[in-house]
N, C-alpha and C positions, 0 to 999 in steps of 0.2 A: 504494500500500500504506500501511498504518498507519505504518510507519517513515518513509516519505517525508513524511507529514504531521508526524510528531514532529520530524524533521530540520529542517523548515521553521519549526517553532514555537520551537525553542530558539535563543538568540542569545548574544552575548558578555556579556550581563548576567544570564544564567541562574545560579541559585544551586544547581543540581544538584551533589551531591557523590558520589552513588551511583546508577548506572543499571543496573538488572537487566532484561535482555531475553532471558534464557536460555529455551530450549525454546519458541520462538515461530515456528518454521518460517521464520526470516529467511533470505533468499537473498542472493546477491551484490549484486543491485540495491538491497536495503535497506541493506546495509553501505556500498555506494558513496554512497548519499544521506547516511548518518550521517557517514561519513568526510569528505565534502565540507563538511558543516556544521561539523565540527571544524576543518577547514582554514580556513574562514571566520572562525574564532575563537569558535564557539559552545561553550558549557559549559566555560569555562576552569577551573572549580573542581572538575570531576569528578576524584575520587581513585580510584574503583573502577568499572570497566566490566565487566559480566558479559554475554557474548554466546555462551556455549557452548551445545551441544546444539541447534544450528540447521543450516541447509543452506548454510553458507558455504564457497565453493570458492576456487580460486586468485585470481580477480579480487577477491573480497572481502578476502582476506588482503593482496593487493597494495595495496588501498586503505588498509588499516590501516597497512601499512608506510610508505606515502607520507605519511599523516597524521602518524604518530609521528616519522618522519625529518625532516619539515618543521617540527617544533616544536609541532604542535597538542597540545591537552590538556596544558598545562604542569604541572598538578597531579597528573596520573595516576601512581599508584604500584602499581596492580594491574589486570591485564587477564586475564580468563578467556575463552579462545576455543579451539575445537577447531582444531588446526593442521594435522593431516594431513601431507602431503608438502611443503606450502608454508611450513614453519615456520622454516627457517634464517635468512632475512632478518629476519623479525619478531622472532625471539628475539634476534638481534644488535642490532637497533635498540632493543628494550626493555632489553637488558642495558646498553647505552651510556647509557640514561636512568634506570637503576635502577628499572625497572618490572618488578614480579614477574609471571611467567606460571606458574601452578601446574601446567600439563600438560606 
């Protein structure tokens, strides 16, 4: 998928500060690829990540939890994602890091 290609293209020297991927039919597989890139240290300057209005389920949210809990995205202060029933852990991790989740 396109998000896998993007995930492989960004690295720890990336100057991205805002990444808008809303309403792109992104699935768990895409979020897993993106989260793995973040865990590798990609895009350390991202402050805002917008991935709402996609097809992200429990596995995708779990990947975001793991990435954020592991210290990925050290500059992140805003995360827009549709949480559904999987939200408690992600909200807790984001709250501990002062990352705003608007939903």
